[in-house]
PAZANU-623922 format. One line per 5 residues: their letters; for each residue x, y, z of N, C-alpha, C. Coordinates in steps of 0.1 Angstrom, whole numbers, plus 5000, padded with zeros to 4 digits. Atoms other than C-alpha are relative to their C-alpha. Layout:
BEGIN
A	X Y Z X Y Z X Y Z ~ ...
This chain:
BEGIN
MVSLG	4996 4986 5002 2207 5990 6072 5011 5001 4990 ~ 4990 4997 5010 2229 6005 6045 5010 5009 5004 ~ 4989 4991 4997 2263 6020 6050 5000 5012 4990 ~ 4999 4988 5009 2271 6054 6035 5015 5002 4997 ~ 4987 4997 5005 2302 6060 6014 5000 5014 4994
LHGLG	4998 4987 5006 2316 6093 6001 5010 5000 4989 ~ 4991 4999 5012 2330 6097 5966 5002 5015 4997 ~ 4999 4985 5001 2342 6133 5968 5014 5005 5000 ~ 4986 4996 4999 2380 6134 5968 5008 4997 4987 ~ 4991 5003 5011 2408 6134 5942 4998 5009 4987
IGAGA	5003 4992 5011 2392 6158 5917 4997 5014 5004 ~ 5003 4986 4998 2391 6196 5916 5003 5004 5014 ~ 4998 4996 4986 2386 6209 5951 5004 4989 5009 ~ 4996 5012 4993 2390 6174 5964 5014 4995 4997 ~ 4986 5004 5003 2426 6173 5950 5009 5008 5008
SRPVI	4991 4992 4991 2439 6197 5977 5003 4992 5012 ~ 4995 5007 4987 2459 6183 6006 4992 5004 5012 ~ 5008 4996 4988 2441 6204 6032 4985 4995 5000 ~ 5013 5005 5002 2407 6194 6018 4999 4985 5002 ~ 5000 5015 4998 2416 6157 6017 5001 4998 5015
DAVAA	4999 5002 4985 2427 6159 6054 4987 5003 5007 ~ 5012 4996 4994 2396 6178 6064 4988 4990 4997 ~ 5011 5009 5004 2371 6156 6045 5002 4986 5006 ~ 4998 5014 4996 2387 6123 6054 4998 4999 5015 ~ 5002 5001 4985 2388 6131 6092 4986 5002 5003
AAERS	5014 4998 4997 2353 6145 6092 4991 4988 4996 ~ 5008 5012 5004 2339 6115 6073 5002 4989 5009 ~ 4998 5011 4990 2355 6091 6097 4992 5003 5013 ~ 5007 4995 4988 2341 6111 6127 4985 4999 4999 ~ 5014 5000 5002 2307 6113 6112 4993 4987 4997
GFATL	5005 5013 5002 2303 6076 6105 4999 4995 4986 ~ 4999 5005 5014 2309 6073 6068 5008 4987 5000 ~ 4993 5014 5000 2320 6037 6059 5012 5000 4991 ~ 4990 5001 5010 2342 6044 6029 5003 5013 4993 ~ 4996 4989 5009 2361 6071 6010 5004 4994 4987
WIGEH	4998 5005 5013 2360 6064 5973 5007 5011 4991 ~ 4993 4991 5009 2384 6080 5947 5002 4993 4987 ~ 4999 5006 5013 2382 6074 5910 5013 5004 4992 ~ 4988 4998 5007 2407 6077 5882 4997 5003 4985 ~ 4997 4999 5014 2415 6090 5847 5014 5005 4999
VVMVD	4986 4996 5002 2452 6092 5837 5001 5012 4991 ~ 5000 4989 5009 2445 6115 5808 4985 5003 4997 ~ 5013 4995 5006 2415 6136 5796 5003 5007 4987 ~ 4999 4993 5013 2409 6151 5762 4989 5010 4999 ~ 5010 4989 5001 2391 6183 5753 4988 4996 4992
EPSSR	5011 5004 5009 2370 6168 5725 5000 4985 4997 ~ 4999 5014 5001 2366 6131 5731 4990 4995 4990 ~ 5010 5007 5009 2350 6108 5705 4994 4988 5007 ~ 5005 5011 4992 2345 6081 5731 4988 5005 5008 ~ 5012 4997 4993 2310 6081 5747 5001 4996 5014
YPYDA	5000 5003 4985 2308 6084 5785 4988 4991 5003 ~ 5011 5009 4999 2287 6054 5795 4991 5002 5013 ~ 5007 4999 4987 2275 6067 5829 4990 5012 5001 ~ 5010 4990 5000 2252 6095 5818 4993 5000 4986 ~ 5008 5001 5012 2224 6097 5792 5005 5008 4989
DGEMA	4995 4992 5010 2241 6125 5773 5013 4996 4994 ~ 4987 5005 5005 2273 6106 5769 5012 5009 5003 ~ 4989 4991 4997 2294 6134 5784 5003 5000 5015 ~ 4996 4999 4986 2314 6136 5816 4997 5014 5005 ~ 5002 4987 4994 2305 6164 5840 5014 5007 5004
VPADA	4987 4995 4996 2342 6168 5850 5007 5006 4988 ~ 4993 4994 5011 2360 6193 5828 5014 4993 4997 ~ 4987 5007 5004 2391 6180 5809 5012 5006 5007 ~ 4988 4993 4994 2414 6206 5826 5000 4999 5015 ~ 5001 5001 4985 2404 6197 5862 5012 4992 5005
DWLDP	4990 5008 4993 2431 6184 5886 4993 4986 5003 ~ 5005 5013 4997 2427 6146 5890 5011 4992 5005 ~ 4988 5007 4994 2450 6129 5914 5000 4985 4997 ~ 4999 5014 5000 2463 6094 5912 4993 4994 5012 ~ 5009 5004 4988 2438 6075 5934 5008 4993 5011
LIALS	4993 5006 4989 2463 6054 5953 5009 5009 5008 ~ 4992 4989 4992 2485 6084 5962 4990 5008 5008 ~ 5010 4992 4992 2454 6104 5972 4995 4992 5012 ~ 5005 5008 4989 2441 6075 5993 5010 4998 5011 ~ 4990 5001 4990 2474 6073 6010 5000 5012 5010
FAAAA	5001 4988 4992 2470 6109 6022 4987 4999 5009 ~ 5012 5002 4992 2434 6101 6033 5002 4990 5011 ~ 4997 5010 4989 2447 6070 6052 5008 5007 5011 ~ 4991 4993 4990 2473 6092 6070 4992 5009 5009 ~ 5008 4991 4992 2445 6115 6082 4990 4993 5008
TNRIG	5011 5008 4994 2423 6087 6095 5006 4987 5007 ~ 4996 5012 4993 2424 6055 6115 4992 4987 4996 ~ 5010 5011 5001 2393 6034 6107 4993 4999 4987 ~ 5009 4999 5011 2374 6045 6077 5005 4992 4988 ~ 4996 5008 5011 2374 6022 6046 5005 5009 4989
LATGV	4994 4993 5011 2394 6033 6015 4998 4992 4987 ~ 5003 5008 5013 2385 6023 5979 5002 5008 4988 ~ 4999 4993 5013 2394 6032 5944 4987 4997 4993 ~ 5013 5001 5006 2362 6039 5925 4998 5007 4987 ~ 4991 5012 5001 2376 6029 5901 5013 5003 4994
LLLPE	4987 4999 5007 2412 6024 5890 4998 4992 4987 ~ 5002 5006 5014 2413 6015 5853 5012 4991 4998 ~ 4989 5010 4999 2434 5984 5857 5007 4997 4987 ~ 4992 5004 5012 2442 5975 5821 5009 5011 4995 ~ 4990 4989 5003 2460 6009 5818 5013 4999 5008
HNPVV	4989 5001 4990 2485 5998 5845 5007 4987 4999 ~ 4992 5012 4999 2513 5973 5848 4995 4993 5013 ~ 5006 5006 4989 2498 5947 5871 5009 4996 5012 ~ 4990 5003 4989 2530 5938 5890 5002 5013 5008 ~ 4999 4987 4993 2535 5975 5898 4988 5003 5008
TAKRA	5012 4997 4994 2499 5979 5907 4998 4991 5013 ~ 5000 5009 4989 2500 5948 5930 5008 5006 5012 ~ 4991 4994 4989 2529 5964 5949 4995 5012 5006 ~ 5006 4987 4995 2513 5998 5952 4988 4998 5008 ~ 5012 5003 4992 2480 5984 5964 5004 4993 5013
ASLDT	4995 5007 4987 2498 5961 5990 5007 5010 5009 ~ 4994 4990 4992 2518 5991 6001 4990 5009 5007 ~ 5010 4992 4994 2487 6012 6007 4992 4991 5011 ~ 5007 5009 4990 2470 5982 6025 5009 4999 5012 ~ 4992 5001 4988 2500 5978 6048 5001 5013 5008
LSGGH	4999 4987 4993 2504 6015 6056 4987 5005 5006 ~ 5013 4996 4994 2466 6019 6063 4995 4991 5010 ~ 5003 5008 4989 2466 5991 6088 4996 4985 4996 ~ 5002 5014 5004 2458 5960 6067 4986 4995 4999 ~ 5014 5005 5001 2420 5959 6067 4991 5011 4994
RFSLG	5008 4989 5004 2408 5992 6052 4998 5002 4985 ~ 4999 4996 5014 2416 5992 6015 4993 4989 4991 ~ 5005 5009 5011 2396 5977 5986 5004 5006 4987 ~ 4995 4995 5014 2408 5979 5950 4988 4999 4991 ~ 5010 5000 5010 2379 5989 5929 5006 5002 4986
IGVGW	4994 5000 5014 2387 5983 5892 4989 5001 4989 ~ 5008 5000 5012 2372 5990 5858 5008 4997 4988 ~ 4993 5003 5013 2380 5981 5822 5003 5012 4992 ~ 4998 4988 5008 2378 6017 5809 4991 5001 4989 ~ 5009 4998 5011 2358 6033 5782 5005 5010 4990
SREEF	4995 4989 5008 2379 6061 5767 5012 4994 4991 ~ 4990 5005 5009 2398 6049 5736 5012 5010 4999 ~ 4990 4990 5000 2417 6082 5736 5010 4998 5012 ~ 4991 5002 4988 2431 6074 5771 5009 4988 4997 ~ 4991 5012 5003 2443 6039 5760 5010 5003 4990
DALGV	4990 4996 5011 2459 6054 5729 5011 5008 5006 ~ 4989 4992 4995 2478 6079 5749 5010 4992 5009 ~ 4992 5008 4992 2491 6052 5772 5007 4988 4992 ~ 4994 5011 5008 2500 6028 5744 4995 4987 5003 ~ 5006 5013 4996 2476 6001 5756 4989 4997 4990
PFARR	5011 5003 5009 2454 5983 5732 4986 5001 5006 ~ 5014 4998 4995 2417 5992 5736 4992 4987 4999 ~ 5007 5012 5002 2405 5959 5722 5004 4989 5011 ~ 4998 5011 4991 2402 5929 5746 5004 5005 5014 ~ 4996 4994 4987 2407 5952 5776 4993 4992 5012
GRRTE	5007 5008 4989 2381 5931 5796 5008 4987 5003 ~ 4992 5012 4998 2401 5899 5791 5014 5004 5007 ~ 4988 4996 4994 2433 5918 5800 4998 5003 5015 ~ 5003 4997 4986 2417 5931 5832 4999 4987 5008 ~ 5001 5012 4993 2407 5896 5842 5013 4993 5003
EYVSA	4987 5006 4998 2442 5883 5837 5008 5007 5010 ~ 4993 4992 4990 2457 5912 5856 4996 4997 5014 ~ 5005 5003 4986 2435 5905 5886 5006 4987 5005 ~ 4994 5014 4996 2446 5868 5886 5014 5001 5003 ~ 4986 4999 4997 2482 5878 5884 5003 5007 5013
MRTLW	4997 4993 4988 2480 5903 5912 4996 4992 5012 ~ 5003 5009 4989 2462 5878 5934 5011 4990 5003 ~ 4988 5009 4998 2491 5854 5928 5011 5007 5007 ~ 4989 4992 4993 2516 5881 5938 4997 5002 5014 ~ 5004 4997 4987 2496 5889 5969 5001 4988 5009
RDDVA	5001 5012 4992 2493 5853 5980 5013 4992 5001 ~ 4989 5009 5000 2526 5836 5971 5013 5007 5003 ~ 4987 4994 4997 2560 5843 5986 5009 5001 4988 ~ 4992 5000 5012 2577 5833 5954 4989 4997 4989 ~ 5012 5000 5009 2552 5839 5925 5004 4997 4986
TFAGE	4998 5003 5015 2550 5825 5890 4986 5001 4994 ~ 5013 4998 5007 2523 5834 5865 5004 5000 4985 ~ 4998 5000 5015 2521 5827 5827 4986 5003 4994 ~ 5012 4996 5007 2494 5845 5807 5002 5006 4987 ~ 4999 4994 5014 2487 5861 5774 5005 5014 5001
FVSFD	4997 4986 4999 2492 5897 5787 5011 5003 5011 ~ 4990 4998 4990 2515 5892 5817 5006 4987 5005 ~ 4993 5012 4995 2541 5866 5828 5011 5004 5009 ~ 4988 4998 4991 2567 5864 5856 5003 4986 5006 ~ 4995 5013 4995 2587 5835 5870 5008 5002 5013
RVRVN	4993 5001 4987 2597 5830 5906 5005 5014 5005 ~ 4996 4987 4995 2596 5866 5917 4994 5002 5014 ~ 5005 4996 4987 2591 5881 5951 4996 5015 4999 ~ 5006 4987 5000 2569 5912 5954 4995 5003 5015 ~ 5003 4997 4986 2568 5926 5990 4998 5015 5001
PKPRR	5006 5008 4990 2552 5938 6011 4987 4993 4994 ~ 5013 5007 5003 2523 5914 6010 4989 5008 5007 ~ 5011 4995 4992 2488 5926 6020 5000 4993 5013 ~ 5000 5006 4987 2483 5920 6057 4992 4986 5000 ~ 5008 5012 5001 2457 5893 6048 5004 4992 4988
RWIPV	4996 5006 5012 2475 5882 6017 4988 5000 4990 ~ 5012 4999 5008 2443 5894 6000 4995 5014 5001 ~ 5007 4987 5001 2428 5927 5989 4987 4998 4993 ~ 5013 5001 5007 2391 5928 5980 5001 5007 4986 ~ 5000 4994 5014 2387 5935 5942 4985 5002 4997
ICGGN	5014 4996 5002 2355 5954 5936 4999 5004 4985 ~ 5002 4997 5015 2343 5955 5899 4990 5011 4998 ~ 5009 4989 5004 2329 5987 5886 4993 4997 4987 ~ 5007 5001 5013 2304 5991 5857 4986 4995 5002 ~ 5014 5003 4999 2267 5987 5851 4995 4991 4989
SDQAL	5004 5009 5011 2266 5966 5819 4998 4986 5004 ~ 5001 5014 4997 2257 5930 5818 5013 4993 5001 ~ 4987 5005 5000 2293 5922 5810 5007 5003 5013 ~ 4994 4996 4988 2305 5941 5840 4995 4992 5012 ~ 5006 5008 4990 2281 5922 5862 5004 4986 4999
RRVAE	4995 5014 5001 2293 5889 5848 5014 5000 5006 ~ 4987 5000 4994 2328 5899 5859 4999 4999 5015 ~ 5002 5001 4986 2315 5905 5894 4997 4986 5004 ~ 5005 5013 4996 2298 5871 5895 5011 4990 4997 ~ 4990 5010 5003 2328 5853 5879 5012 5000 5010
WGDGW	4988 4999 4993 2357 5866 5899 5001 5012 5010 ~ 4999 4988 4991 2349 5898 5918 4997 4997 5014 ~ 5003 5000 4986 2347 5904 5955 4988 5009 5003 ~ 5011 4991 4997 2320 5930 5951 4997 5008 4987 ~ 5004 4992 5012 2303 5955 5927 4998 5014 5005
YGFNL	5002 4985 4998 2304 5993 5925 4992 5004 4988 ~ 5009 4994 5010 2274 6004 5904 5000 5015 5000 ~ 4997 4985 4999 2281 6040 5894 4989 5008 4992 ~ 5008 4990 5006 2257 6068 5887 4987 4994 4994 ~ 5012 5007 5005 2226 6046 5883 4988 5010 5002
ADEEE	5011 4990 5001 2194 6065 5875 4992 5001 5013 ~ 5009 5000 4988 2173 6054 5905 5000 4986 5006 ~ 5000 5013 4993 2165 6026 5929 4994 4989 4991 ~ 5005 5009 5009 2145 6009 5901 5010 4994 4991 ~ 4989 5005 5009 2175 6006 5879 5010 4991 5009
VAERM	4992 5008 4991 2195 5993 5909 4994 4986 5001 ~ 5007 5013 4998 2169 5966 5915 5001 4991 4987 ~ 4999 5007 5012 2170 5956 5878 5014 4994 4998 ~ 4986 5004 5001 2208 5954 5878 5003 4989 5010 ~ 4999 5010 4990 2207 5934 5910 4994 4987 4997
SVLRG	5007 5012 5005 2183 5910 5895 5009 4992 4990 ~ 4991 5007 5009 2207 5903 5867 5012 4994 5007 ~ 4989 5005 4992 2236 5899 5891 4996 4988 5008 ~ 5005 5011 4993 2216 5876 5912 4999 4987 4991 ~ 5001 5011 5009 2209 5854 5882 5013 4995 4996
LCREL	4987 5004 5004 2245 5854 5871 5007 4992 5012 ~ 4994 5007 4989 2256 5843 5906 4994 4986 5001 ~ 5006 5014 5000 2231 5814 5906 5006 4992 4989 ~ 4995 5007 5012 2244 5804 5871 5015 4995 5003 ~ 4985 5003 4998 2281 5805 5883 5003 4994 5014
GRDLR	4998 5006 4987 2276 5790 5918 5005 5009 5010 ~ 4996 4990 4990 2283 5822 5937 4989 5004 5009 ~ 5010 4995 4991 2265 5834 5967 5000 5015 5001 ~ 5000 4985 5001 2254 5870 5963 5003 5006 5013 ~ 4998 4994 4986 2256 5875 6001 5015 5001 5003
DLRLS	4986 4999 4998 2294 5870 5998 5006 5012 4993 ~ 4995 4988 5008 2298 5901 5976 4996 5013 5008 ~ 5002 4986 4995 2301 5937 5988 4993 5008 4989 ~ 5008 4993 5010 2274 5957 5969 4999 5014 5003 ~ 5000 4986 4998 2279 5994 5966 4995 5007 4987
VSLRE	5006 4993 5012 2260 6018 5943 5000 5015 5003 ~ 5003 4986 4999 2258 6055 5936 4989 5003 4991 ~ 5011 4996 5008 2227 6072 5923 5002 5015 4995 ~ 4999 4986 5006 2223 6104 5902 4994 5010 5010 ~ 5006 4990 4991 2200 6120 5927 4996 4992 5013
PTPAS	5004 5008 4987 2202 6101 5961 4993 5009 5010 ~ 5006 4993 4988 2181 6111 5991 5001 4991 5012 ~ 5000 5008 4989 2180 6099 6026 4990 4988 4999 ~ 5010 5011 5002 2149 6078 6016 5006 4989 4992 ~ 4994 5011 5008 2171 6059 5992 5006 4989 5008
LAKLA	4993 5010 4991 2188 6041 6021 4990 4988 5003 ~ 5009 5011 4997 2157 6021 6031 4996 4992 4987 ~ 5004 5007 5013 2148 6013 5994 5012 4991 4996 ~ 4988 5008 5004 2184 6001 5987 5002 4988 5010 ~ 4999 5011 4991 2184 5980 6019 4990 4989 4996
DIGVD	5010 5010 5004 2152 5962 6007 5005 4993 4987 ~ 4995 5006 5012 2170 5955 5974 5012 4991 5003 ~ 4989 5008 4996 2200 5940 5992 5014 5007 4998 ~ 4988 4992 5002 2226 5968 5986 5006 5002 5014 ~ 4993 4998 4988 2253 5972 6013 5004 5014 5003
ELVVV	4995 4986 4998 2264 6008 6007 4995 5009 4989 ~ 5003 4989 5009 2251 6039 5991 5012 5010 5000 ~ 4988 4991 5002 2280 6060 5978 4995 5014 4995 ~ 5004 4986 5004 2272 6098 5977 5012 5006 4992 ~ 4990 4994 5009 2291 6114 5948 4997 5015 5000
ATPPY	5002 4985 4998 2296 6151 5956 5014 5007 5000 ~ 4988 4993 5000 2322 6178 5954 5001 5009 5012 ~ 4999 4991 4989 2335 6195 5985 5004 5014 4997 ~ 4995 4987 5002 2342 6232 5989 5015 5001 5000 ~ 4986 4998 5000 2377 6245 5983 5006 5003 5014
DPIAA	4995 4996 4987 2380 6258 6018 4999 4988 5010 ~ 5000 5011 4992 2390 6231 6043 4990 5000 5012 ~ 5009 4998 4989 2369 6245 6072 4985 4998 4994 ~ 5013 5002 5006 2339 6247 6049 4998 4985 4995 ~ 5001 5014 5004 2346 6212 6036 4997 4991 5011
EAWVD	5004 5008 4988 2345 6198 6071 4986 5002 5004 ~ 5014 4998 4997 2312 6214 6077 4991 4994 4989 ~ 5007 5006 5011 2300 6201 6043 4998 4985 5003 ~ 5001 5014 4997 2307 6165 6054 4991 4998 5012 ~ 5009 5001 4989 2290 6171 6087 4985 5001 4996
DLARQ	5014 4998 5005 2259 6184 6069 4995 4988 4992 ~ 5004 5013 5007 2258 6153 6046 4997 4989 5010 ~ 5003 5010 4990 2260 6131 6076 4987 5002 5007 ~ 5013 4997 4993 2231 6149 6093 4988 4997 4991 ~ 5011 5003 5010 2210 6146 6061 4997 4985 5000
YSGGF	5003 5015 5001 2214 6108 6061 5000 4993 5013 ~ 5000 5007 4986 2215 6102 6099 4987 4993 5002 ~ 5011 5009 4996 2193 6075 6112 4998 4989 4990 ~ 5002 5010 5010 2194 6055 6080 5012 4992 4996 ~ 4988 5008 5004 2230 6044 6077 5007 4996 5013
R	4993 5005 4988 2253 6025 6100 5015 5003 4998
């Protein structure tokens, strides 16, 4: 069976505190596995960068929409719940200082109970966003890999030292530690290079806005081959995907492919009472097919 996740908070109507409370509590009660929240630090009205997750190359989210910081938004979702998983889907890691991000992630892990939070990360696609933040767009994939290694060092070691091309620190203490001294790092992206990151050093994959189950199967085949090449066991990875037009029938098809979680990407109503009913209706639509 395939778990069901919900990617519906942090943007627009989902950026309201009452809606976050209502959706998070209803999702936990209804059996959803994970609440996912994505990120863009800045948006521009007329981007030259092509959006890679839709055929027309344009985002559906308007540039003037409210878009919350995902770790702050997830902390509110954590406070409204007790068990449901929490995940960034995704945080654009190379845009952030990794030492600060390690501390923020460990703080959320600690406050949410120590077993609920996964750090979904991506390398980013918007050159305009990197320019606004003063971060080089080139070699952002290598920067991301090094940042993950540095953060894992900070989470693991009481006194941490790391020397890299993009980040270095010597004998520092960063507390709190995650409860397990480890936070799962889920790699987002659908390209071959993104899948190689999953196979090389990720704890899971978040495939976003894939066209259909056939595309999922094709991407999974590539990932399976990369895992064999690199000596990884695909069964050790958490595999989550979202589809452009998911249906309850998608659950059985994705289970056959080997996917662990279908993430429904949808926007809640602005009214908290209506948002709670909206979550309940989604759960009823998919009932019987997810765990």
